[in-house]
N, C-alpha and C positions, 0 to 999 in steps of 0.2 A: 484213410482218415488221418488228418494231420495231428501230430502230437504236440503238446505244449513244450516249449523250451523251459527247462527248469533252471539251468545254469548257462550263462553266456559270458565268455571271456574274450575281450577284444584288445589285441596288441598289449598285453600285460607284460611288464618287465619288473625285475627286482634287482636292485643294485645295493651292495653293502660297501660302504665307504669307511676306510680307516686312514690313518695318517700316511701309511706307506703304500696302500694298494686299493684298487677299486675292483670288486668282484661282481661279475654279472651272473647272478644265480639263475635268473630267468630272462629269456630273450624273445620278445615279440610272440607271446603265447596267444593262440587263438583256438577256442574250442567251444562247441555247443553240446550240452547234455540234455537229451530229451526225456520226457516223461516215460518211465518204465525202462529206461536204458540201464545197461550194466557196463560200466566203463572201468578199465584197468589202466593204470599208469605204472610202468615198470622201468627199470634202468639201474645203472650202477649207483652205489652209495656216493653221496655228494653231487648227484646230478640235478638236484632241485625238486625232487618228488614231494618231500614233506613241506618244502617252502610253498609249492603251488597249492597243496591241500590246505595249508594254513591260511593262504590268501582267500581261497574259495570259502573257507570256514570263518572268515572275518576275525581270525586270530592274529593276523599280520596284515600290514598294508603294502600294496604294490607301490613301486616307484613311479610307474606310469601305466596308462591303459585304463580299461573300463571293465567292471564286473557287474553283471545283472543277475538277480535271483528272482525267478518267476516274472521277468519283464521289468523289475524295478531296479533302477541304478542304485547300487549300494557302495559305490566307490569311495564316497567321502562322508560316511556317517560319523556321528559323535559316538563316544564309547557306549553311552546308554542306548542309543539307537541300534548299534551293532549287537549289543547284548540281547536286545529284544528280538532281533532277527535270528540270532543264533538259537534262542530258546523256543522260537515258534516255527522256524523254517528249516533248521538244520539238525540232523542227528549225527553224533560223533561216536565212533568206535575206535579205541586206541589199542596199541600193543600192550600197554600196561594196565588195562581194565579201568583204572581210576575210580574204583568203588570206594565208598567211605566205610571204613572198618567198623565204626561205632553204630552204623545204621543197619537195620535188617534188609534183606533182599527187597521186601515190599517197599520200605522207605527209600531205598536207593533208586528204585524205578519211579517212585512218586515224586522225587525231589524236583526234577525240572518242571513238573506241572504246578507245584506249589509256588513257584516264582513267576508264573505267568501273570501279566498285567490284566488279562481279561477275567481273572478271578473265577476259576472253575470251582463248582460246588464239590463238597467232599464226596458225594455220591458219584459224580462224574469221574473224579480222580480214582476212586476205588474201582469203578468199572473198567477204566482204561488200563490201570495197573494189572488187574487180573487178566484182561484180554491179552496184554503183551507177554505176561509170564506164561500164559497158555501157548502162545505162538512159539516160545522157545522151550516148551516142555519142562517148565520149572514151577508149576503151580504148587507142587508139593513141598517146595523149599521157601515159600514166601516169608516164613518166620525165622529162617536161618540167617546167620551173619556170614560175610564174605570169607572169614577164616575157617568156616565150617564147610566150604565148598572146594571142589577141585578147580584147577585152572580153567578147564573147559567150561565148567558151570559158571565160573565168575565171568568169563567172556560172554556167555549167553545172557547173564543178567545185564551186562553192559549193552548188549544188543537190544534187550527189552527196554532198557532205559532210553536208548536212542530212538526207539520206535514210539515211545509214549506220547510225544507231542504231534504225531502224524506229520513228520517232517516232509518237506518237498524232496529232500534227497538225504541219503545216508553217506557220510564221508568216513571212509574206512582206511585207517593207517596201519599197515602191517599187522593185521588182526591175529595172525598165527605166530608172531615172533616169540612169544613166551610159552608156546605150547609144543608138545611132542607131535610127531607127524600124524599119528592116528587121530588125536584130539583136534589138531589143526584141520584135518580133512573133514571132520564132523562139523566144525564151525563153518567151513567153506560151503558145505552142503546146505547148512541152514541159510546162509546168505543167498545161495542159489534158489532155494525154495521161496524165500521172501521176495526175490526179484520176480520169480514166476507168478507171484501173487500181485505184482504191480509196484513193488517198492523200487524206486530209482536209486542206484548205487554208483558211487565213484570211489574206487579203491586204489590205494598205493600199495605195491608189493614188490619185493625183490625176487620172489619165487615165480619162475616162468610157468610152472604147472598151474598155479592159481591165477596168474594173469591170463592164461589161455581160457579160463572158465568164462571170462567176460565176452560180451558180443562185440564191444568196441574196444580196441586195444591200441594203446599208445606207448611209445618209448620216449623217455626223457633223458637226454645225454648232454652234459655240459650246458644245461639251461635251454636246450632246443627241443621242442616237442615234435615228434614224428609219428604219423599213423603207420601201423604195420603194413608191410608191402603187400601181403595177401589181400588186405582190405582195399588197398589202392587198386589192385588188379580187378577186384570184383566190381569196383565202382566204374571202371572204364567201359 
């Protein structure tokens, strides 16, 4: 059975210009991410990983090339159009959690849903928030605030928030960077379980152990994307 393409990147480049130097952060990137895939992008610091993820997430613009999300060309959207796609099609998980300290766990997870232009009813939002907190085993913490949670629990809240809008893909940027190794392993196990349930994931990580958990593995070095050799040999 053919799977839908969730993300398609064709000949994407990113160039940063200053008065003195022209830096090619990304060079002719081509990638397809299919429904249910688990993709890791690893490589050295400064290699372009976060830049690529920011372009996929419509947080930054490419200098050239084409980006499609679920078959729709999103290369040249207005800021408002990009914001709508981010809120309905993309789920973000960051190293720094990015929770709002003044909001409860429940309200942090509900926040993206309240900004949707399709106007979800309060009952729908309530149901979705509780479903997502159940997925990350934090239903018992919905009235707590971020500063009352451990780092691992805060990251799980961030994952629940990312899942709330039923995104086409989860974009995950160094999800264990602020966690100890045991807690990081637990968060990665949760991502693995979500992928097994059908969630499409694209993850940037510098940790080779975590990169190896993905089914499709890329290396990004000096702006050049390479599929890992073992996958190339399997495809031959």
